[in-house]
N, C-alpha and C positions, 0 to 999 in steps of 0.2 A: 183793246182786248187784253185780258190778263193771260200772258203767255205762260206763266208758271203753272197755272191749273191745266192748260192745254197739254203741256209736256207731261205732267203727272198722269193725266187721263190716258195719253197714248202709251206711256210706259206700262201702266197697269193692264191695259187691254192686251198688249203684246205678251205679257206674262201669262195671262189667262188663256190666250189662244195657243201659246206654246204648250201649256199643260194639257189643254184639250187635245191638241194634236198628238202629244205623247200618249195620252190615255187611249185615244182612238187607234193608235198604231199597235197596241198590245192586244193579244187574244189568248184563249185557253190553249191553243195549239203551240204557243210560244213558251208556256210554263214548263220547267224541268221538274220531274218527279223526284221525291226524296227516297233513296234506297241505299242502305249501308248496313254492314254487320257491326256488331258491338265490339269485335276484336279481330285483329288481322290473322291470328293463328290460334288453334287449339291443339295442345300437346297432351296426348293420352298415354297411359301405360300399356304394357303388352297384353294384359289379361282382357278377355272379352267382358264388355260392360257397356255402360251408357255415358254419354256426355250431352251437353246442350249448348246452344248459342241463341242469340237474339238477333232477328232481322228487323230493322226499323224501316218502315215504309209508310207512305200516305196514299198508296195505290195498289193495284193488283200485281202479283209477281209470280214467278216460278223459279224452282231450284233445279240445278243440274250438276252431275258429276259422273265421270266415266269409271270411277273405282267400283269394285264389286265386293269389297270387304266390309261394307257398312250399309245400313239403310237409314232413311229419314222418315220420321212419323208424319211429316208434312212435305210435300213437294210443290205445292202452290197455295196461294192464299191472297188475302187482301188486308192491307194495313199491317201494323207491326205484329210479330208473333215470336214465341219461343219454340224452337225446334229441337227435338230429341234425336240424337245419333245413337244407334245401336250397332256396335262394332264387334267383330270377331277377334279371336286371339291372333297376335302376331307371333308365329312360332320360330321366326328367324332368331338366331343367336347374335347376329352381327348387323343386319340391315334394318334401318329405320324406313318405314314406308310412309309415303305422303300422298295426299289427294287434294285436289282443288275443288271446292264447292262454289259454284257461281250462281248468283241471283240476277235475274233479268226481269224488268217490268214487262207486262204483256204488250205495252205499246212500243217497247224496244228503245225507249229514249234514255234509259238509265240501267246501269249494271254495277255489281260489286262482287268481289270474291274474297275468300279466305282460305288458308291452308290448314288441313287436318293432318297432324303428324303423329304417328304411333311408334313408340319406342320398341326396340327389339327386347327379347327376353333378357333379364338381367343375368349377368355372369354369376356363377356359384363356385364356392370352394368348400368342400366338405371333408373334414378330418375324421379318421376312424374313431378317434376319441378326443375329448376336450380336456382330459386330465390323465397324465401318465406318471404313475409312481415308478421310480427306478432305484436300483441298489446303489450303495456307496461306491461300488467298484467301478473303475474306469471301463467304459464299454461303448460300443457302437449301437445306435438305436434307429429304428425305422418306424414310421407311421404311415399307413395307407391314406392316400389323398384322392378324392374325386373332384375334378374341376372341369369347367367348360372352357377354360382359358389355356391357350397353347403356350403363351409366353407373357412376360411382363409382370409377373407376380413378385413383389418386393418382400424379402424376408428380413426380419429383425428379431433381436432378443433383448428382453429387459429382465433385470434381476431384482429379487426381493431385497437383497442385501447388496447395495452398490459397493460397499467397502470390501466385500468378499472377492471382487474381481470376476472376470469372465471365466466360466468353466464349461461353456458349450462352444464347440469348435466344429469346423468343416460342415457348416449348415448348407444343405443342398435340397433342391426339389427337382426330381427327374424320374421319369418312368412310373409315375403314380406313387412315388414314395417321398416323404419328407424325411431326410436322413441327417443325423448329427452324431457327434462324438461327445460324450460327457466325461469330464475328468473325474478322478477319484476324490471323494469327500472324506478327508481324514479327520474332520472335526466331530464334535459330539452333538452337533445341531443339524437338523434338516435344512436343506436349502432349496430355494424355489426360483424357477425361471419361467418366463412366458415367451414362447415363440409365436410371433405374429406374422400372418400372411396378408398382404394388402394388394389389391388390384384396382386400378381406375381405368374405366373404358373411355372411348373417344367422346362420349357424351357427358363426361364428368361424373358418372356414377361410380361409387366405390363399393367393393365387395371385400369383406374381411373374414378371417377365421383365426383362431388362436388355440394353442394347447398349453396347459399349465403342467410344467415338469416339476415333480417333487422328488428330490433325491434324498434317500435315507441317510441318516448319520452312520458313522463307521460302526459296523457290527461284525461279530465274529461267530458265524454259525457253528464252528467246530467246538465252541465253548457252551453251546446251547444245551439246556437240560430238558429231558422229556418229562412232561406232566400229563396227568389224566384229564379227561373231559370235564370232570367236576371242578378242577382247578381253573381251567380255561373259562368255564361258565360263570365262575365267581368273580372274574376280573371286572373291575369297575369301568365305567365309560371313560373314553379319552384314549390317549396314546398308550400303547403297550410298551413298557420299558423293561419288562422282565425278558431275559434271554432264554425263552422256552419254546418247545414245540410239542405237538400232539401227533399221534399216529392213528390212522383209521382208514376207512375205505370210502371212496366217493360214491354217493347215491344220487347226487344231482350235479350235472356236469357243466352248468353255466350256459348251455345252449338249448335248453328245453323250452319249447314255445308255450308251455303251460305254466311257466314261472317267469319272474322278472329276468331280463337278459343279464347274463354274467352273475347270476346268483348260484351259489354252490352250497352243497351240504355234504359234510363228512360225518361218518358214523363209526363208533367204536364197537368192540366185540360184544359189549353189553347192550347195544342198541341205543345208546345216547348219541345225540347229534349236535353239531355246531354248524351255524350258517356263516358263510363268508362271501365277500363280493370283490370283484376286480374290475378295472376299466379295460382290461385286455382279456383275450382268450388265453387261459392258462395252459391249454393243451392237455388237460386231464380228461379221462373218460370214465364213464360209470363203471364201478367195481375196482378201479385202480386203487392200489394200496399206496398211500402217500404219507410222508412226514411233512406236516404243515408248520412252518416256522412262524411264530406270532410276534416276535420282536419287530417293532417298527410299524405294525398295523395299528388301526384305530378301532376301538369298540364303540359302535353307534347303537343307540336305543331307538327302536322302531315301534310306533304305536298303531294298533288296530283297535279303534274304539278305546275302551278302558284297559285293554290288554297291551302290555309292552314286552318286547323280546330284544335280544342282543344279536348284532351282526358284526363280524370282524370285516372292516373295510380297508381299502388301500393295499390289498394283497397283490403282490407283484410276482414276476416269474421266479425271483430268487427265494421267495417264501416257500416254494415247492422244493424242499431240500432233497427229497428222494421220491421216486415214482416207479412203480412196477405194476404190471397187470395182475389182477387178483381174481379169485373165483367169485361167482355171483354172490352178492350180499343176500342172505336169507332174511326175509321180512318176518316180523312177529305176526303170527296168525291169531286173530282175535275176533270176538264178537263186538259189536258197537258198545255194549254196556261195559266192556272191559277196558276201554280206552282211558289213559291217564295223562296227566301233564308231562310226565317223564318221557312219554313217547313222542312229544311234539317235534316235528321236523325230521323224524326218522321214518324209515320205510316200514309200512305195516300192510298186512293183507286182511281185509274184512271177509269173514266167513259167512256163507249162506245168506247172500244179499240178492236183492232184485231191485229194479227201478220201479218206484212206486207208481208212476204214471208213464208207461213205456210207449209213448207216442211222440213223434217229432224227432228232434236231434238233441245233441248235447248242449246246444244253445237255442232256446226257443223264444228269443226276443224277436221283435219286429226288425227284419233285416235292413230296413231303411236307416235305422239308427246304428246298425252294426257295421255295414259296409257300403251303404248308399249315401244319398245326399244329407241325411240326418246326422251323420257322424260329426260334421262341423256344427250342427245345431246344438247337439248335446255337449260336445267338447269334453271338458274335464268334469262335467256334472254326471257323467255316466261311468261307473266303475266297469272296466272292460272284461268282465267275466259273468258267467251264469251258473246258478246252482241247480243241479239235477238231484232230486230227492231219492235217496237210497233207503230201503227198509230191509230189516233182516228177519230171520225166522222167529226171533224172540219178541218181535213187535216194536223194536227200537228203530230209530232212523237218524240219518245225517245227510248233509248236502255234499255232493261231489262237484267240484268247481272246474270250469272249463274256460280258458281264455279265448277271446275272439280270434286270436291268431293261430289257434290250433287247426290244422288243415282237415281234420276229420270231424269237425264240430257239427256238420250238417248231415252226417250219415245217420240213417234211421236207427233208432235205439233197439237193442236186443230186448226180448220180452221175457226171457227165462231167468233163472237164478244161477248163481255161481259165486265167484270171488272177485274182489276189486283190490288191486295192489297200487299203492301210491304213497306220497308223502303226507303225513298227518299235519294239519295246520289249524290255526285259529285266526279267523279274519273277520273284518267288519266291512259291511257293504250297505251304505245308506239307501241305495236304490232297491236292494233286495230285502232289507229288514232283518229281523232276528234269524240267525242261522244255527243257534245252538252252541255248545261248548267246543265242538270239534268239527272240522271239515277234512276232506281228503282231496288231494290233487293227483290225478293219474299222470304217469310219465309216458306211457305209450297206449295206443288203442288196444293192443293185444292184452294189456294187463287189466282191461275191463273185461274179465273172462266170464261173461254171462252167456248162457245158452241162448241162441236166437229164437227158440220156440217157447211160447207160453206154456205149452204142454209139459216142458221140462223145467218146471219151477216148483218151489216148495209150497206155493200158494195156488188157490183156485179162485176164479172170479165167481162170486155169488150173484152179483148184479152190477151192471155198469152202463153209464150213459156217457158217450163221447161228446154229447151236447151239440153235435152237428145237426142242422135242419134236415129232417128226414125227406127222402124222395117222396113226391106226391103229397107233401104236407098241405093241409087245408087250414086256413085261418079260423080261429075261434075254438079249436079243439081243446079239451081240458086234460087230455092225456097223451103223452108221447112215450111209446114203449121203449124200454131200455135196449141198448145196442146188444148187450149180453145179459142173459138171465130171463126169468119168467116174465111174460108180457104183461101180467097183472101188476107188477111192481110199478110204483108211481113216484115221480119226481115233480113237485109242484111248488107253488109259493102261496103263503097263507092268504094274501089279499088279491090274488090274481083272478082275472076273468077269462083266462084262456091263453093260448099260444098264438103269436101273430108274427108278421113279417117286419113290422116297423114300430118304432116308439110312438106313444101317444101321451102328450103332456097331461099330468094329473092322474095318470092311470097306473095301477100296479101290474098291468099286463106283462107277460113274459114274451119277449121278442128275440129273434135270432140276429146277432151281430157278428162282427168279424173277430178273428183270433189269429195271431201269428203262430206258425209251426215251422220248426227249424229245417225239416227235410223237404219242405215244399218250395218249388220255384214257380211263383204265380205270374211272373212277367217274362219268363224265358231268358232273362238276363242275369239271374242270380242275385238281384238286389231287392226282390220283393218275395214275401212268403206268406201272403194272406190267405187264410181259409175263409171264404165268404160264408156267412151263416154258421160259423164254427163255434159259437158260444151262445149261451142263454143269458139275456140281460133283463133286468127288471128294476124299476124305480119305486118310489113311495115306501120309504122305510121308517119304522120307529122300533122301539124296543119290544113291541108285541108282534113284530113281523119276522117271518122266517121262511127259508127253503125247507121243504118237507120231503123226506124219503119214507115211503110207507108201503104197506102190503108186501113186506119182505119176510119170508120164512127162513128160520135157521134150524128147523127140525132136523135132528140127527147130527148136527154139527157140535162137537165138543172140543174144539181146538181154537187157537187164537183167531179172533176176528179183527179186522182193521178197516178203516175208512180212509179213502183218498179223495181230495178235492183239488181242483185247479181254479184259481179265482183272482180277480182284481176288482177295483171299484173306480168310478169316475174320479178324476183328480180333484183335490181340495175338499169338495163337499159331498163326495160319496161316502157311504158308511165304512168305518175303519174297524170297529171292534165287533167280533162275533164269538159265539160260544157254541160248542157241539153238545147237544142234549139228547137223551134217549128215553124211550118209553116202551113198555111191553103191553100196555093197555090203551094207549092213545090218549090218555087223560093226564096222568101224573108224569112229570118229567124230571130227570136227574142229569146233572152235568157230568160229562165224560171227564175223568181225571186227566189233566193236561190238555183239555179240549178248548181252551181259550186261544184265539188266534187273531193276529193283526193283519188286515188287508192293506196292500199297497195300492196307491192310485196309479192309474195308467197315464203316462205322459201324452202330450201332443206337441206339435212343433213349436207352439208358443209357450209351452210350459215344460220345457225339458230341464227339470230341476233335480237336485241330488236325492230328494225323497220320493221321487216317482220312478216307475219302471216301464220300459217299452214292451210289456208283455204280461203274462200271467205267472203266478207263483203256485207251486204245488205244496200241499200240506198232507201229512200222514198222521193218523191217530190210531193208537191201539185201543180197541173197544173192550169194555169190561166183560168178564165171564158171565155176568147176569144176562147177557143177550144170547148166550148159547142155548141151542136146543129149544127154541120157542116157535110156536105156530105163526106168530106175527110180531114183528118188531118195527118200531118207527124211530127215525133219527131226524133231528131238525138242526139247522144252522141258523141260530137266532141272532139278530142284531142286538148287541149288548149295550150300546151307548149311542148317543146322537152326535158323537165327535167325528168330524170329517177326516179324510186321509192325510191332510196336512197337519193334523194335530191342533189346529187353531179354529178352523171353521166349524160350523154346525151343519149337519146333514140337511139338505134341502129336498123338497118333494120330487123334483125331476132328476135327482142324482141316482145313478144306477150302481148296483153290485152285479157282478157277472160270474158265471160258472163256465169253465172250459172243459171240465171233466168231473165225473163223480163215480166212484166205485166202492163196493164192499167186497172184501176178500176174506178167505179163511185158509188156514194151513191145512194141507192135505193130511 
């Protein structure tokens, strides 16, 4: 017998039997499930937000955590999944908070966990100013500091000219003050130092702040020569090297909320004004009589569109050579037509004026973009003021500007006439569009000295539509009576088929949409001001399409007539260009002089761009004498081009133009 083959057979048989035994000894119950997170820890910032992690698994699982400061969009599942964590803000300034998130298979045979760590709020150091001009004289200086840090802030000084040596000493930070002593600068050159504050927390995060100290060169105010405002205004841009000063009275004190912070205006006896700025509060008050030293300041040119003007910057405490309380500055009292460039930045009082559309507040933008969540959406694309249209007894108009930071901006507007006193300006605002040659900025609410009652105004309303959807409104009607004036007067659109509640694509119907109004609080929290159904909207525009005001009688009226409208269009593709035309027979039409106007597109949260506005704009037009004393007159607002509000697009069929107010007035 061949023993070699017998041995090989026995060996192979043993291997096969062993493998079979091993296979038979395994079952599904002995397999271990796969379950693990993609990372051992997730570190998140202090702000409320979201994060995610991946759980890898080949079986069903569930998630668990005892923490209550976050939620998971999934707490159970099968197979691998991406899980989103939504977490709240950690308001602690010092404590990091952690939580353990655990995953367990439903069968209980496998588990894994990871740590979610949320950092505390980062420390902050805020200086009163980032740039401090100081005099050449040796002196002690202090800068206010706000910080969340009790100790451990490192202070250091670096110099622009290392060869000049150290000239800042006794640098301390205590009791909310950064204090230092500056040595005298006896040289003929300015010198610069930067004081830096640095803090590193226990988590390795750094917080920094710095202030740039610019010390003037050696000056001698006793040798300064007095010059008039014409001399100062003629100085070129750059550093002022002439040892001169001007004398005048303060009309803008650097603390007014309706002007840039620390912007000042000084006015001479002839009513000429100079603007100056400082990085500190100079301690002057309105009407103070001061000597303003100009040596060592810098003349800067500021642009407002194509217009430029000069501002003296770098004004420090030593530039106020002398200060004493003065009697109130008397403004020039003028009509709008009498304003001139020589009056710019001086105090003026406009005579016999009223607010053209006296509804809402001084800022009639959508409050969402003024103080709500939309502030960050618009950001720097929104110029932070609004123009209220003023008109006077002569039929002229200008815009009164109000910053968002003015605390009375949402007070209801006065409806009568009177005077408005303020600083005459010339500004450019891409959101608001054309504003004319001059604007006025009020200094106080009291100086908007208009009677609260419409009865006490130089004008009387002939007919007016507030454009709010009437109570009991029925869809399909072709006539909506005016809010004020004869019920027979009509406001309609040339291609409309009636008034409705909602938009219909491809139709020229007029429907009622929303409009913001400054004095309305529509959500009870002060961050919404929507008037639902507060405006008339309509689409389907071409150059033969128009809003029509008709059946209006001016019989017996032989004084100045005027038209006021409040309007905007759909962004980008809404109609931009319109013209006001009139007729006394309903057939032949004549353009109103100065009656062309440009409509601004209304923004939305995805298109918060510099050439759109979050609201409506008011226009005022003086109507010609040809419309006086007529049995029936008609006025139309005709689309004058197919250019969209962005200046590039063409008007499309479903793009709307809107009216928020229409009125015709006459002088009593």
